[in-house]
N, CA, C and O atoms as a GROMACS GRO file, in nm:
protein
  548
    1ARG      N    1   0.082  -0.121   0.000
    1ARG     CA    2   0.000   0.000   0.000
    1ARG      C    3   0.085   0.126   0.000
    1ARG      O    4   0.039   0.232  -0.042
    2LEU      N    5   0.208   0.116   0.046
    2LEU     CA    6   0.294   0.234   0.052
    2LEU      C    7   0.392   0.241  -0.065
    2LEU      O    8   0.475   0.332  -0.069
    3SER      N    9   0.386   0.150  -0.160
    3SER     CA   10   0.484   0.143  -0.268
    3SER      C   11   0.485   0.267  -0.356
    3SER      O   12   0.588   0.297  -0.416
    4ASN      N   13   0.376   0.339  -0.366
    4ASN     CA   14   0.370   0.459  -0.450
    4ASN      C   15   0.412   0.586  -0.377
    4ASN      O   16   0.416   0.693  -0.437
    5ILE      N   17   0.442   0.575  -0.248
    5ILE     CA   18   0.486   0.691  -0.171
    5ILE      C   19   0.638   0.687  -0.168
    5ILE      O   20   0.697   0.604  -0.098
    6HIS      N   21   0.702   0.775  -0.242
    6HIS     CA   22   0.845   0.766  -0.266
    6HIS      C   23   0.933   0.813  -0.152
    6HIS      O   24   1.052   0.781  -0.150
    7ASN      N   25   0.880   0.888  -0.058
    7ASN     CA   26   0.964   0.936   0.052
    7ASN      C   27   0.952   0.846   0.176
    7ASN      O   28   0.995   0.885   0.284
    8ILE      N   29   0.894   0.728   0.160
    8ILE     CA   30   0.886   0.631   0.269
    8ILE      C   31   0.968   0.508   0.228
    8ILE      O   32   0.948   0.451   0.121
    9LYS      N   33   1.058   0.470   0.315
    9LYS     CA   34   1.142   0.353   0.290
    9LYS      C   35   1.117   0.252   0.401
    9LYS      O   36   1.126   0.286   0.519
   10ILE      N   37   1.085   0.130   0.364
   10ILE     CA   38   1.060   0.024   0.461
   10ILE      C   39   1.177  -0.073   0.456
   10ILE      O   40   1.211  -0.125   0.350
   11GLU      N   41   1.237  -0.096   0.572
   11GLU     CA   42   1.346  -0.192   0.582
   11GLU      C   43   1.300  -0.310   0.666
   11GLU      O   44   1.250  -0.292   0.777
   12ILE      N   45   1.316  -0.429   0.614
   12ILE     CA   46   1.275  -0.549   0.685
   12ILE      C   47   1.400  -0.628   0.720
   12ILE      O   48   1.480  -0.662   0.633
   13SER      N   49   1.416  -0.656   0.847
   13SER     CA   50   1.534  -0.727   0.895
   13SER      C   51   1.530  -0.874   0.855
   13SER      O   52   1.423  -0.935   0.848
   14LYS      N   53   1.648  -0.930   0.829
   14LYS     CA   54   1.659  -1.073   0.802
   14LYS      C   55   1.679  -1.149   0.932
   14LYS      O   56   1.691  -1.272   0.930
   15SER      N   57   1.683  -1.079   1.043
   15SER     CA   58   1.705  -1.140   1.173
   15SER      C   59   1.598  -1.091   1.269
   15SER      O   60   1.509  -1.015   1.230
   16TRP      N   61   1.605  -1.132   1.394
   16TRP     CA   62   1.507  -1.086   1.494
   16TRP      C   63   1.549  -0.955   1.557
   16TRP      O   64   1.481  -0.904   1.646
   17PHE      N   65   1.660  -0.899   1.512
   17PHE     CA   66   1.701  -0.766   1.556
   17PHE      C   67   1.752  -0.690   1.435
   17PHE      O   68   1.773  -0.747   1.328
   18MET      N   69   1.773  -0.561   1.454
   18MET     CA   70   1.819  -0.478   1.343
   18MET      C   71   1.896  -0.359   1.398
   18MET      O   72   1.856  -0.299   1.497
   19VAL      N   73   2.007  -0.325   1.333
   19VAL     CA   74   2.082  -0.205   1.367
   19VAL      C   75   2.068  -0.110   1.248
   19VAL      O   76   2.101  -0.145   1.135
   20VAL      N   77   2.018   0.010   1.276
   20VAL     CA   78   1.992   0.108   1.172
   20VAL      C   79   2.061   0.238   1.209
   20VAL      O   80   2.058   0.280   1.324
   21GLN      N   81   2.124   0.300   1.111
   21GLN     CA   82   2.184   0.431   1.135
   21GLN      C   83   2.106   0.537   1.060
   21GLN      O   84   2.080   0.524   0.941
   22ARG      N   85   2.068   0.641   1.133
   22ARG     CA   86   2.003   0.758   1.074
   22ARG      C   87   2.085   0.878   1.116
   22ARG      O   88   2.103   0.905   1.235
   23MET      N   89   2.134   0.950   1.017
   23MET     CA   90   2.228   1.059   1.040
   23MET      C   91   2.345   1.001   1.119
   23MET      O   92   2.408   0.906   1.073
   24THR      N   93   2.376   1.056   1.234
   24THR     CA   94   2.490   1.003   1.312
   24THR      C   95   2.445   0.912   1.426
   24THR      O   96   2.528   0.864   1.502
   25ALA      N   97   2.315   0.888   1.439
   25ALA     CA   98   2.262   0.807   1.549
   25ALA      C   99   2.242   0.663   1.503
   25ALA      O  100   2.186   0.638   1.396
   26ARG      N  101   2.289   0.568   1.586
   26ARG     CA  102   2.270   0.426   1.557
   26ARG      C  103   2.167   0.369   1.654
   26ARG      O  104   2.173   0.392   1.775
   27PHE      N  105   2.072   0.293   1.598
   27PHE     CA  106   1.962   0.236   1.674
   27PHE      C  107   1.968   0.085   1.667
   27PHE      O  108   1.978   0.027   1.559
   28PHE      N  109   1.961   0.022   1.783
   28PHE     CA  110   1.948  -0.124   1.789
   28PHE      C  111   1.802  -0.151   1.819
   28PHE      O  112   1.749  -0.103   1.919
   29MET      N  113   1.736  -0.229   1.732
   29MET     CA  114   1.593  -0.254   1.748
   29MET      C  115   1.569  -0.403   1.763
   29MET      O  116   1.616  -0.484   1.684
   30VAL      N  117   1.494  -0.437   1.867
   30VAL     CA  118   1.458  -0.576   1.893
   30VAL      C  119   1.318  -0.577   1.954
   30VAL      O  120   1.281  -0.484   2.026
   31HIS      N  121   1.240  -0.681   1.925
   31HIS     CA  122   1.104  -0.686   1.977
   31HIS      C  123   1.102  -0.683   2.129
   31HIS      O  124   1.026  -0.606   2.188
   32GLY      N  125   1.186  -0.764   2.195
   32GLY     CA  126   1.200  -0.756   2.339
   32GLY      C  127   1.130  -0.863   2.420
   32GLY      O  128   1.121  -0.852   2.542
   33GLU      N  129   1.080  -0.966   2.353
   33GLU     CA  130   1.012  -1.072   2.428
   33GLU      C  131   1.106  -1.148   2.521
   33GLU      O  132   1.060  -1.214   2.614
   34ASP      N  133   1.235  -1.138   2.497
   34ASP     CA  134   1.333  -1.206   2.583
   34ASP      C  135   1.377  -1.120   2.701
   34ASP      O  136   1.453  -1.167   2.786
   35ILE      N  137   1.331  -0.997   2.708
   35ILE     CA  138   1.365  -0.910   2.820
   35ILE      C  139   1.264  -0.937   2.930
   35ILE      O  140   1.150  -0.890   2.925
   36ARG      N  141   1.306  -1.011   3.030
   36ARG     CA  142   1.217  -1.053   3.138
   36ARG      C  143   1.217  -0.948   3.249
   36ARG      O  144   1.322  -0.907   3.298
   37SER      N  145   1.100  -0.908   3.287
   37SER     CA  146   1.084  -0.810   3.395
   37SER      C  147   1.121  -0.873   3.529
   37SER      O  148   1.111  -0.994   3.547
   38TRP      N  149   1.162  -0.790   3.620
   38TRP     CA  150   1.186  -0.831   3.757
   38TRP      C  151   1.086  -0.755   3.843
   38TRP      O  152   1.086  -0.632   3.845
   39MET      N  153   1.000  -0.826   3.913
   39MET     CA  154   0.892  -0.766   3.991
   39MET      C  155   0.807  -0.674   3.904
   39MET      O  156   0.767  -0.565   3.948
   40THR      N  157   0.778  -0.716   3.782
   40THR     CA  158   0.701  -0.647   3.678
   40THR      C  159   0.768  -0.521   3.625
   40THR      O  160   0.704  -0.442   3.556
   41ILE      N  161   0.895  -0.501   3.657
   41ILE     CA  162   0.967  -0.382   3.609
   41ILE      C  163   1.076  -0.427   3.512
   41ILE      O  164   1.167  -0.498   3.552
   42PRO      N  165   1.068  -0.386   3.384
   42PRO     CA  166   1.163  -0.435   3.285
   42PRO      C  167   1.293  -0.354   3.273
   42PRO      O  168   1.380  -0.392   3.194
   43PHE      N  169   1.309  -0.245   3.348
   43PHE     CA  170   1.421  -0.155   3.324
   43PHE      C  171   1.558  -0.218   3.348
   43PHE      O  172   1.648  -0.205   3.264
   44TYR      N  173   1.576  -0.286   3.460
   44TYR     CA  174   1.705  -0.348   3.489
   44TYR      C  175   1.739  -0.452   3.384
   44TYR      O  176   1.852  -0.458   3.336
   45ALA      N  177   1.642  -0.534   3.347
   45ALA     CA  178   1.664  -0.637   3.246
   45ALA      C  179   1.697  -0.573   3.110
   45ALA      O  180   1.779  -0.626   3.036
   46ALA      N  181   1.635  -0.462   3.078
   46ALA     CA  182   1.663  -0.394   2.951
   46ALA      C  183   1.805  -0.339   2.949
   46ALA      O  184   1.873  -0.346   2.846
   47GLU      N  185   1.851  -0.284   3.061
   47GLU     CA  186   1.990  -0.235   3.066
   47GLU      C  187   2.088  -0.350   3.048
   47GLU      O  188   2.189  -0.335   2.979
   48ARG      N  189   2.060  -0.463   3.110
   48ARG     CA  190   2.147  -0.580   3.094
   48ARG      C  191   2.143  -0.630   2.950
   48ARG      O  192   2.247  -0.667   2.894
   49ALA      N  193   2.024  -0.633   2.889
   49ALA     CA  194   2.011  -0.678   2.751
   49ALA      C  195   2.087  -0.586   2.657
   49ALA      O  196   2.155  -0.632   2.565
   50GLU      N  197   2.076  -0.456   2.680
   50GLU     CA  198   2.149  -0.361   2.596
   50GLU      C  199   2.299  -0.387   2.603
   50GLU      O  200   2.366  -0.390   2.500
   51ALA      N  201   2.352  -0.404   2.722
   51ALA     CA  202   2.495  -0.429   2.740
   51ALA      C  203   2.537  -0.560   2.671
   51ALA      O  204   2.642  -0.565   2.607
   52ARG      N  205   2.456  -0.663   2.683
   52ARG     CA  206   2.488  -0.791   2.619
   52ARG      C  207   2.487  -0.778   2.467
   52ARG      O  208   2.574  -0.832   2.400
   53TRP      N  209   2.387  -0.707   2.412
   53TRP     CA  210   2.379  -0.690   2.267
   53TRP      C  211   2.496  -0.606   2.215
   53TRP      O  212   2.550  -0.634   2.108
   54GLN      N  213   2.536  -0.503   2.290
   54GLN     CA  214   2.652  -0.421   2.250
   54GLN      C  215   2.774  -0.511   2.238
   54GLN      O  216   2.849  -0.503   2.140
   55LYS      N  217   2.795  -0.597   2.338
   55LYS     CA  218   2.912  -0.684   2.338
   55LYS      C  219   2.902  -0.794   2.232
   55LYS      O  220   2.999  -0.820   2.161
   56LEU      N  221   2.786  -0.857   2.221
   56LEU     CA  222   2.767  -0.968   2.129
   56LEU      C  223   2.782  -0.926   1.983
   56LEU      O  224   2.851  -0.993   1.906
   57THR      N  225   2.720  -0.816   1.945
   57THR     CA  226   2.720  -0.774   1.804
   57THR      C  227   2.841  -0.688   1.769
   57THR      O  228   2.871  -0.668   1.651
   58ARG      N  229   2.908  -0.636   1.869
   58ARG     CA  230   3.018  -0.541   1.848
   58ARG      C  231   2.973  -0.423   1.762
   58ARG      O  232   3.053  -0.356   1.697
   59ALA      N  233   2.843  -0.400   1.762
   59ALA     CA  234   2.784  -0.288   1.688
   59ALA      C  235   2.750  -0.180   1.790
   59ALA      O  236   2.644  -0.184   1.852
   60GLN      N  237   2.837  -0.085   1.807
   60GLN     CA  238   2.810   0.022   1.903
   60GLN      C  239   2.689   0.101   1.855
   60GLN      O  240   2.684   0.148   1.742
   61PHE      N  241   2.592   0.114   1.943
   61PHE     CA  242   2.472   0.187   1.907
   61PHE      C  243   2.440   0.287   2.017
   61PHE      O  244   2.480   0.271   2.133
   62ASP      N  245   2.366   0.390   1.978
   62ASP     CA  246   2.334   0.500   2.069
   62ASP      C  247   2.202   0.479   2.142
   62ASP      O  248   2.185   0.526   2.254
   63TYR      N  249   2.109   0.408   2.078
   63TYR     CA  250   1.975   0.390   2.135
   63TYR      C  251   1.933   0.244   2.122
   63TYR      O  252   1.962   0.179   2.022
   64PHE      N  253   1.866   0.196   2.223
   64PHE     CA  254   1.814   0.059   2.227
   64PHE      C  255   1.663   0.069   2.225
   64PHE      O  256   1.603   0.121   2.319
   65LEU      N  257   1.599   0.020   2.117
   65LEU     CA  258   1.454   0.031   2.100
   65LEU      C  259   1.389  -0.106   2.112
   65LEU      O  260   1.434  -0.202   2.051
   66THR      N  261   1.284  -0.113   2.190
   66THR     CA  262   1.211  -0.238   2.209
   66THR      C  263   1.063  -0.206   2.226
   66THR      O  264   1.026  -0.091   2.250
   67ALA      N  265   0.978  -0.309   2.215
   67ALA     CA  266   0.835  -0.281   2.217
   67ALA      C  267   0.750  -0.383   2.290
   67ALA      O  268   0.634  -0.355   2.319
   68HIS      N  269   0.801  -0.496   2.321
   68HIS     CA  270   0.723  -0.610   2.368
   68HIS      C  271   0.634  -0.582   2.490
   68HIS      O  272   0.529  -0.644   2.503
   69HIS      N  273   0.671  -0.492   2.575
   69HIS     CA  274   0.603  -0.476   2.703
   69HIS      C  275   0.473  -0.395   2.697
   69HIS      O  276   0.410  -0.372   2.800
   70HIS      N  277   0.433  -0.351   2.578
   70HIS     CA  278   0.303  -0.287   2.555
   70HIS      C  279   0.284  -0.157   2.634
   70HIS      O  280   0.172  -0.107   2.642
   71GLN      N  281   0.388  -0.102   2.690
   71GLN     CA  282   0.379   0.024   2.763
   71GLN      C  283   0.493   0.113   2.715
   71GLN      O  284   0.606   0.068   2.700
   72GLN      N  285   0.462   0.239   2.690
   72GLN     CA  286   0.565   0.334   2.650
   72GLN      C  287   0.645   0.371   2.774
   72GLN      O  288   0.588   0.402   2.879
   73ALA      N  289   0.777   0.368   2.762
   73ALA     CA  290   0.864   0.408   2.873
   73ALA      C  291   1.000   0.445   2.815
   73ALA      O  292   1.034   0.407   2.703
   74GLU      N  293   1.076   0.518   2.894
   74GLU     CA  294   1.208   0.560   2.848
   74GLU      C  295   1.297   0.588   2.968
   74GLU      O  296   1.254   0.647   3.066
   75PHE      N  297   1.421   0.545   2.958
   75PHE     CA  298   1.521   0.577   3.058
   75PHE      C  299   1.657   0.561   2.993
   75PHE      O  300   1.678   0.471   2.911
   76HIS      N  301   1.748   0.650   3.028
   76HIS     CA  302   1.880   0.654   2.966
   76HIS      C  303   1.862   0.656   2.816
   76HIS      O  304   1.793   0.743   2.763
   77ASN      N  305   1.923   0.562   2.745
   77ASN     CA  306   1.909   0.559   2.599
   77ASN      C  307   1.822   0.441   2.554
   77ASN      O  308   1.830   0.398   2.439
   78ILE      N  309   1.739   0.390   2.645
   78ILE     CA  310   1.652   0.277   2.615
   78ILE      C  311   1.508   0.329   2.600
   78ILE      O  312   1.456   0.399   2.687
   79ILE      N  313   1.446   0.294   2.487
   79ILE     CA  314   1.311   0.341   2.459
   79ILE      C  315   1.221   0.219   2.440
   79ILE      O  316   1.242   0.138   2.349
   80PHE      N  317   1.120   0.208   2.526
   80PHE     CA  318   1.016   0.107   2.509
   80PHE      C  319   0.904   0.173   2.431
   80PHE      O  320   0.841   0.266   2.479
   81ASN      N  321   0.880   0.125   2.311
   81ASN     CA  322   0.772   0.181   2.231
   81ASN      C  323   0.640   0.129   2.284
   81ASN      O  324   0.635   0.027   2.352
   82GLY      N  325   0.535   0.196   2.253
   82GLY     CA  326   0.403   0.152   2.294
   82GLY      C  327   0.354   0.038   2.207
   82GLY      O  328   0.433  -0.038   2.152
   83SER      N  329   0.224   0.028   2.193
   83SER     CA  330   0.163  -0.080   2.115
   83SER      C  331   0.050  -0.022   2.032
   83SER      O  332  -0.032   0.056   2.082
   84TRP      N  333   0.045  -0.059   1.905
   84TRP     CA  334  -0.061  -0.013   1.817
   84TRP      C  335  -0.198  -0.058   1.865
   84TRP      O  336  -0.297   0.012   1.846
   85VAL      N  337  -0.202  -0.175   1.928
   85VAL     CA  338  -0.331  -0.230   1.970
   85VAL      C  339  -0.365  -0.198   2.114
   85VAL      O  340  -0.479  -0.221   2.157
   86GLY      N  341  -0.271  -0.146   2.191
   86GLY     CA  342  -0.295  -0.125   2.333
   86GLY      C  343  -0.294  -0.260   2.402
   86GLY      O  344  -0.196  -0.335   2.391
   87GLY      N  345  -0.398  -0.291   2.471
   87GLY     CA  346  -0.408  -0.423   2.534
   87GLY      C  347  -0.441  -0.530   2.431
   87GLY      O  348  -0.529  -0.511   2.347
   88SER      N  349  -0.371  -0.642   2.438
   88SER     CA  350  -0.402  -0.755   2.352
   88SER      C  351  -0.442  -0.871   2.441
   88SER      O  352  -0.430  -0.864   2.564
   89GLU      N  353  -0.489  -0.978   2.380
   89GLU     CA  354  -0.527  -1.094   2.460
   89GLU      C  355  -0.406  -1.142   2.541
   89GLU      O  356  -0.420  -1.179   2.658
   90PHE      N  357  -0.289  -1.142   2.478
   90PHE     CA  358  -0.168  -1.186   2.549
   90PHE      C  359  -0.134  -1.092   2.664
   90PHE      O  360  -0.111  -1.138   2.776
   91SER      N  361  -0.129  -0.961   2.638
   91SER     CA  362  -0.087  -0.868   2.743
   91SER      C  363  -0.185  -0.867   2.859
   91SER      O  364  -0.145  -0.854   2.975
   92ILE      N  365  -0.313  -0.881   2.829
   92ILE     CA  366  -0.413  -0.881   2.935
   92ILE      C  367  -0.405  -1.009   3.017
   92ILE      O  368  -0.407  -1.006   3.140
   93LYS      N  369  -0.395  -1.123   2.947
   93LYS     CA  370  -0.395  -1.252   3.016
   93LYS      C  371  -0.264  -1.278   3.088
   93LYS      O  372  -0.264  -1.319   3.204
   94LYS      N  373  -0.153  -1.257   3.021
   94LYS     CA  374  -0.022  -1.294   3.076
   94LYS      C  375   0.034  -1.189   3.171
   94LYS      O  376   0.094  -1.222   3.273
   95MET      N  377   0.014  -1.061   3.138
   95MET     CA  378   0.078  -0.956   3.215
   95MET      C  379  -0.020  -0.866   3.289
   95MET      O  380   0.021  -0.778   3.364
   96ALA      N  381  -0.149  -0.887   3.270
   96ALA     CA  382  -0.252  -0.800   3.327
   96ALA      C  383  -0.220  -0.654   3.297
   96ALA      O  384  -0.226  -0.568   3.385
   97SER      N  385  -0.187  -0.627   3.170
   97SER     CA  386  -0.147  -0.494   3.128
   97SER      C  387  -0.221  -0.458   3.000
   97SER      O  388  -0.224  -0.537   2.905
   98ALA      N  389  -0.279  -0.339   2.997
   98ALA     CA  390  -0.351  -0.295   2.878
   98ALA      C  391  -0.354  -0.144   2.873
   98ALA      O  392  -0.450  -0.082   2.919
   99GLY      N  393  -0.250  -0.083   2.820
   99GLY     CA  394  -0.248   0.062   2.806
   99GLY      C  395  -0.321   0.106   2.681
   99GLY      O  396  -0.363   0.023   2.600
  100LEU      N  397  -0.336   0.235   2.665
  100LEU     CA  398  -0.397   0.288   2.543
  100LEU      C  399  -0.305   0.260   2.425
  100LEU      O  400  -0.183   0.262   2.440
  101PRO      N  401  -0.361   0.236   2.306
  101PRO     CA  402  -0.278   0.221   2.187
  101PRO      C  403  -0.196   0.348   2.166
  101PRO      O  404  -0.252   0.458   2.164
  102ASN      N  405  -0.066   0.334   2.151
  102ASN     CA  406   0.020   0.451   2.134
  102ASN      C  407   0.150   0.412   2.065
  102ASN      O  408   0.184   0.295   2.058
  103GLN      N  409   0.219   0.512   2.016
  103GLN     CA  410   0.350   0.494   1.955
  103GLN      C  411   0.438   0.611   1.995
  103GLN      O  412   0.389   0.722   2.018
  104THR      N  413   0.567   0.586   2.003
  104THR     CA  414   0.663   0.691   2.034
  104THR      C  415   0.715   0.750   1.904
  104THR      O  416   0.760   0.678   1.815
  105LEU      N  417   0.709   0.879   1.894
  105LEU     CA  418   0.758   0.951   1.777
  105LEU      C  419   0.873   1.039   1.825
  105LEU      O  420   0.862   1.105   1.928
  106PHE      N  421   0.984   1.041   1.750
  106PHE     CA  422   1.095   1.128   1.791
  106PHE      C  423   1.165   1.186   1.669
  106PHE      O  424   1.150   1.137   1.557
  107SER      N  425   1.241   1.290   1.695
  107SER     CA  426   1.315   1.358   1.590
  107SER      C  427   1.465   1.341   1.617
  107SER      O  428   1.509   1.340   1.732
  108ILE      N  429   1.541   1.329   1.510
  108ILE     CA  430   1.685   1.310   1.521
  108ILE      C  431   1.757   1.431   1.464
  108ILE      O  432   1.726   1.477   1.354
  109HIS      N  433   1.852   1.482   1.539
  109HIS     CA  434   1.938   1.591   1.494
  109HIS      C  435   2.072   1.530   1.455
  109HIS      O  436   2.120   1.440   1.525
  110PRO      N  437   2.136   1.576   1.346
  110PRO     CA  438   2.262   1.514   1.303
  110PRO      C  439   2.375   1.524   1.406
  110PRO      O  440   2.466   1.441   1.406
  111LYS      N  441   2.371   1.624   1.492
  111LYS     CA  442   2.479   1.640   1.590
  111LYS      C  443   2.440   1.590   1.729
  111LYS      O  444   2.525   1.537   1.802
  112PHE      N  445   2.313   1.605   1.768
  112PHE     CA  446   2.270   1.578   1.905
  112PHE      C  447   2.190   1.450   1.922
  112PHE      O  448   2.151   1.418   2.035
  113GLY      N  449   2.164   1.375   1.815
  113GLY     CA  450   2.082   1.254   1.826
  113GLY      C  451   1.936   1.289   1.846
  113GLY      O  452   1.886   1.385   1.787
  114ILE      N  453   1.866   1.212   1.929
  114ILE     CA  454   1.724   1.240   1.954
  114ILE      C  455   1.712   1.370   2.033
  114ILE      O  456   1.772   1.385   2.140
  115THR      N  457   1.635   1.463   1.979
  115THR     CA  458   1.621   1.593   2.045
  115THR      C  459   1.483   1.614   2.107
  115THR      O  460   1.470   1.692   2.201
  116TRP      N  461   1.380   1.545   2.057
  116TRP     CA  462   1.249   1.553   2.120
  116TRP      C  463   1.174   1.423   2.095
  116TRP      O  464   1.200   1.351   1.999
  117ARG      N  465   1.079   1.396   2.187
  117ARG     CA  466   0.998   1.275   2.180
  117ARG      C  467   0.853   1.311   2.208
  117ARG      O  468   0.823   1.403   2.283
  118ARG      N  469   0.764   1.235   2.147
  118ARG     CA  470   0.621   1.250   2.174
  118ARG      C  471   0.560   1.111   2.185
  118ARG      O  472   0.590   1.023   2.104
  119ASN      N  473   0.475   1.093   2.283
  119ASN     CA  474   0.398   0.971   2.294
  119ASN      C  475   0.265   0.999   2.224
  119ASN      O  476   0.182   1.072   2.278
  120VAL      N  477   0.244   0.942   2.108
  120VAL     CA  478   0.124   0.968   2.029
  120VAL      C  479   0.020   0.862   2.065
  120VAL      O  480   0.038   0.744   2.037
  121VAL      N  481  -0.090   0.906   2.125
  121VAL     CA  482  -0.201   0.816   2.159
  121VAL      C  483  -0.285   0.797   2.033
  121VAL      O  484  -0.322   0.895   1.969
  122LEU      N  485  -0.314   0.672   1.998
  122LEU     CA  486  -0.379   0.641   1.872
  122LEU      C  487  -0.531   0.628   1.879
  122LEU      O  488  -0.596   0.595   1.780
  123VAL      N  489  -0.588   0.655   1.996
  123VAL     CA  490  -0.734   0.655   2.012
  123VAL      C  491  -0.771   0.774   2.100
  123VAL      O  492  -0.686   0.832   2.168
  124ASP      N  493  -0.896   0.810   2.095
  124ASP     CA  494  -0.945   0.914   2.185
  124ASP      C  495  -0.947   0.856   2.326
  124ASP      O  496  -1.021   0.761   2.352
  125PRO      N  497  -0.868   0.910   2.419
  125PRO     CA  498  -0.862   0.854   2.555
  125PRO      C  499  -0.997   0.848   2.625
  125PRO      O  500  -1.018   0.762   2.710
  126SER      N  501  -1.088   0.938   2.590
  126SER     CA  502  -1.219   0.936   2.654
  126SER      C  503  -1.302   0.816   2.606
  126SER      O  504  -1.402   0.781   2.668
  127GLU      N  505  -1.260   0.756   2.496
  127GLU     CA  506  -1.329   0.638   2.444
  127GLU      C  507  -1.246   0.512   2.464
  127GLU      O  508  -1.260   0.415   2.389
  128SER      N  509  -1.161   0.514   2.564
  128SER     CA  510  -1.073   0.398   2.586
  128SER      C  511  -1.155   0.272   2.608
  128SER      O  512  -1.259   0.273   2.674
  129ARG      N  513  -1.105   0.167   2.550
  129ARG     CA  514  -1.176   0.039   2.559
  129ARG      C  515  -1.150  -0.027   2.694
  129ARG      O  516  -1.038  -0.029   2.743
  130ARG      N  517  -1.253  -0.080   2.750
  130ARG     CA  518  -1.241  -0.158   2.873
  130ARG      C  519  -1.266  -0.304   2.836
  130ARG      O  520  -1.330  -0.334   2.735
  131ILE      N  521  -1.217  -0.393   2.920
  131ILE     CA  522  -1.238  -0.535   2.895
  131ILE      C  523  -1.383  -0.568   2.926
  131ILE      O  524  -1.428  -0.549   3.039
  132PRO      N  525  -1.457  -0.618   2.827
  132PRO     CA  526  -1.598  -0.649   2.854
  132PRO      C  527  -1.610  -0.761   2.956
  132PRO      O  528  -1.536  -0.860   2.952
  133VAL      N  529  -1.704  -0.745   3.049
  133VAL     CA  530  -1.727  -0.844   3.152
  133VAL      C  531  -1.770  -0.977   3.091
  133VAL      O  532  -1.745  -1.083   3.150
  134GLU      N  533  -1.833  -0.973   2.973
  134GLU     CA  534  -1.883  -1.094   2.910
  134GLU      C  535  -1.772  -1.196   2.884
  134GLU      O  536  -1.799  -1.317   2.882
  135ILE      N  537  -1.649  -1.151   2.863
  135ILE     CA  538  -1.544  -1.248   2.832
  135ILE      C  539  -1.509  -1.334   2.953
  135ILE      O  540  -1.441  -1.436   2.938
  136TYR      N  541  -1.553  -1.296   3.069
  136TYR     CA  542  -1.522  -1.375   3.188
  136TYR      C  543  -1.630  -1.478   3.218
  136TYR      O  544  -1.617  -1.554   3.313
  137ARG      N  545  -1.736  -1.482   3.140
  137ARG     CA  546  -1.846  -1.576   3.166
  137ARG      C  547  -1.827  -1.703   3.088
  137ARG      O  548  -1.910  -1.793   3.097
   0.00000   0.00000   0.00000
């Protein structure tokens, strides 16, 4: 559907991770299902994963991007992207987590890397979906 839009380039990784350079910033992208939370908090595990990937791939990168946890979050140079669907059957059942559908949008400066970020909510928050009680019957 996007093939006729010439200023959009889609890159598909041949692996379960991808290292992409935009301007002078290098991004390591991985889905993140292997990043196990500790006491439901994924930050420590993400820092350890980032360090292991830096060493394993020998690909020095500036930002570590992941998405599996269905919640937008950010600390240091690690960015957890949100989820297009918000809560899914998996996130609700396995993690009891269902945030609003959202995505992280950011801008890159050639000298300073990421200079601003926005958490873009993909639905009207006043119309947020709740889990219907009927599914529990």
